[in-house]
C-alpha positions, 0 to 999 in steps of 0.5 A, spaced: 402 454 877 403 460 874 399 461 869 391 458 871 389 456 864 388 449 863 388 445 856 385 437 857 385 433 852 379 428 852 372 429 853 370 422 856 368 421 864 375 423 867 376 428 862 369 432 863 370 430 871 377 434 870 374 439 868 368 440 872 373 440 878 378 444 876 373 450 872 370 449 880 377 451 883 377 457 879 381 454 874 380 457 866 379 450 862 378 449 855 377 441 853 379 439 846 374 433 844 373 430 837 366 426 838 361 431 836 356 429 839 360 428 846 362 435 844 355 437 844 354 433 851 360 437 855 357 443 851 350 443 855 353 440 862 360 445 863 361 452 863 368 451 860 371 452 853 370 447 848 374 446 842 372 440 837 378 437 833 383 431 834 388 433 840 394 429 838 395 434 833 399 440 833 394 444 828 388 443 833 393 444 840 395 451 837 388 453 835 386 451 842 390 456 845 396 451 848 402 457 848 397 461 852 396 454 858 400 453 864 398 446 864 396 440 859 392 434 861 391 428 856 386 424 858 383 420 852 382 413 852 388 412 848 395 410 851 398 412 844 394 419 843 396 420 850 403 420 849 402 424 842 399 430 846 404 429 852 410 429 847 406 435 843 406 439 849 413 438 852 417 437 846 414 441 842 409 448 845 414 447 852 408 447 856 410 448 863 406 441 866 404 436 862 400 430 865 398 423 861 394 418 863 397 411 860 396 404 862 402 401 859 408 401 863 412 401 857 409 408 855 409 411 862 417 409 862 418 412 855 414 419 857 417 420 863 424 419 860 423 424 854 422 429 859 427 427 863 432 433 860 426 438 858 425 445 862 418 442 863 415 438 869 412 431 866 408 426 869 404 420 868 398 417 871 396 409 871 390 407 873 392 400 873 399 402 878 393 406 882 388 400 882 393 395 884 396 400 890 390 401 893 387 393 893 394 391 896 392 396 902 385 394 902 388 387 903 392 389 908 386 392 913 380 387 915 374 390 915 375 396 911 372 399 904 377 403 902 385 404 904 390 409 902 397 410 906 401 415 907 407 419 910 411 413 907 407 408 910 407 410 917 399 412 916 393 408 914 387 412 912 381 407 912 374 407 912 369 402 916 362 401 917 360 402 924 355 397 926 351 397 933 356 392 937 362 397 935 366 401 940 366 407 936 358 407 936 356 413 940 362 416 941 364 423 940 370 424 935 374 428 941 374 422 946 379 418 941 385 423 944 383 419 950 384 412 946 390 414 943 393 420 947 400 419 943 398 418 936 395 421 930 389 416 930 383 420 929 375 420 926 377 424 920 370 423 915 363 420 916 359 418 911 352 418 914 346 417 908 349 421 902 352 427 907 360 428 908 362 431 914 369 432 916 368 431 923 370 437 929 371 433 936 363 434 938 361 430 932 358 423 935 359 417 931 353 413 929 352 406 927 351 406 920 356 411 919 362 409 914 367 413 918 375 413 915 380 413 921 387 416 920 391 410 923 398 410 926 400 403 923 402 401 930 395 402 932 392 398 927 390 393 931 387 396 936 383 400 931 380 394 928 379 390 935 374 397 937 371 398 930 369 390 931 372 388 924 372 380 923 379 377 924 383 377 918 383 370 916 389 366 915 388 363 907 389 364 900 387 370 896 383 368 889 384 373 884 380 373 877 382 375 871 389 375 868 388 382 865 394 387 866 391 389 873 390 382 876 397 379 873 400 385 877 396 384 883 398 377 883 406 379 882 405 383 888 402 378 893 408 373 891 413 378 893 409 378 900 409 371 900 402 370 900 398 364 897 395 366 891 390 362 886 388 365 880 382 364 874 383 366 868 377 364 862 381 364 856 386 359 855 392 363 852 391 368 858 392 362 863 398 359 859 401 367 859 399 368 866 401 361 869 409 362 865 409 369 868 408 368 876 412 363 879 408 361 885 401 363 883 396 357 881 393 358 875 386 355 873 382 355 867 376 357 868 370 362 869 370 366 876 362 365 876 362 357 875 359 355 882 362 349 882 368 351 880 369 355 886 366 350 890 372 345 888 377 351 889 373 352 897 372 358 896 370 358 903 377 357 905 379 363 901 381 370 905 379 374 899 376 374 892 378 379 888 375 380 881 379 384 876 377 381 869 375 386 863 368 384 864 365 388 869 358 386 870 361 379 870 367 382 876 360 384 880 356 377 879 363 373 881 364 377 887 357 377 890 357 369 888 364 368 892 361 372 898 355 368 898 359 361 898 364 363 903 369 368 901 372 372 907 372 378 903 369 380 895 373 386 892 371 387 885 373 392 879 367 395 877 369 402 872 362 405 874 363 412 879 356 411 880 357 404 883 362 406 888 358 409 893 353 403 893 359 399 897 356 395 903 349 396 900 350 390 894 354 385 899 361 387 896 366 389 901 370 394 896 369 397 890 375 399 885 374 404 880 380 406 876 377 412 873 376 415 880 383 413 881 386 417 875 381 423 877 384 423 884 392 421 882 390 428 876 388 433 881 394 431 886 399 432 880 396 438 878 396 442 885 401 446 888 403 448 894 408 442 896 403 437 895 406 430 895 401 425 894 393 425 895 386 421 894 380 421 894 375 418 899 369 414 896 364 419 893 369 424 892 366 429 897 373 428 901 380 429 899 386 427 903 393 431 901 400 429 904 404 435 904 410 439 906 409 446 909 412 451 905 417 457 909 412 463 909 406 460 908 400 462 911 399 455 915 406 457 919 403 464 920 400 463 927 398 456 932 393 452 929 388 455 933 389 462 930 391 460 923 383 461 920 383 454 917 375 454 914 371 449 917 370 443 913 379 442 914 382 438 918 390 437 919 389 430 921 397 428 922 404 432 923 410 429 921 416 433 924 423 429 923 422 422 926 416 424 930 408 423 928 404 427 932 396 428 933 396 436 932 393 440 937 390 448 936 396 450 941 401 447 936 404 451 930 406 449 924 413 449 921 417 449 915 418 443 913 413 439 917 409 433 914 402 434 914 397 430 913 390 434 911 383 432 910 379 437 906 372 437 903 374 438 896 369 444 894 375 448 899 381 445 895 382 453 892 381 456 899 386 451 902 391 452 897 391 460 899 394 456 906 399 452 903 403 456 897 408 461 899 
């Protein structure tokens, strides 16, 4: 991005987190927020420019300096307000890059089409879509607490809690090359207690660690066996909540020929869901009703996914389903503080749409050929998929001589049809697709290697 100024509209959790992150990465950030109490709160915690006012109006945006910025992020809680901000930025002020947070697919389609013939880059970040994608990925990898897919689905990045019985307990990271000599299967990040590590080859994996592995798709079964993940139970998937996320997930699972049952407390919503889903059994009832879960043979369910709008109920029903014998329990809890507790409270995986929004927005903001990216649990470590640019620093010498900082790891390299685990003597060439893991405080340093 040529201009280093960023304007964020919306001072909620997403807006504040983005402002803090971008400011730390060296951007000049201005935040617009209309709630005076929130303006004071942000002013006490963040060292950024703050402007009080309704960011969905042209005069406020102009007074906040929109004509001087290279990027606008619309991150309020309202789809309508965000689309208005995005339209004003892209059509009135001709801001070069605009990122809009929306939940409704119709808003997403409308804004994207409106920007097609404009000399601006306009993109939408949809928390619901991101949540469905993350859950669908989790359901493909038994035993994982977090899963992302990269390189057109050929590489999984999956996090597992390592038990004493796991073959990885006590193993050095470098020893994985002996187990998977020809594929990019590698331990790429470790959470040990509250600390995060992007490991070097001499780092040892301990029992109790949360370890993220980059796994070639065809090696997935072997990695699961070595991790000690329980075998995948063949059974129905139970989805609690006929919300937009719940319906989208059920439709996605229908397309995969999965057996799905949905529980919805509201009678009208249950009837509407039944009319939209062809092969899903929709049951009216409360997902926290033990007798209902037992009647539906919860002990035979391979995964219970709680996606209601009541996040406290999601936690309770997830814990109950797990206690009653469900194979896995995945819950939507939009409290980022809860995400780091996964595994400690009897829940197998926690989905936070807000954290997914922040992660996706950051990747849209980054340049340097970044195709996609995600943050790992806790947001301390990020992983990006990037095309190596011609004449970037990363292509200037063999990897051992490029000078990548400690805490940055190239986990995989795709060159043509070949997927490789790069070694120190290998040299990246322009056009290579790379999977890079980095401590997020090194983002600005990493950009120096990616940009021409």
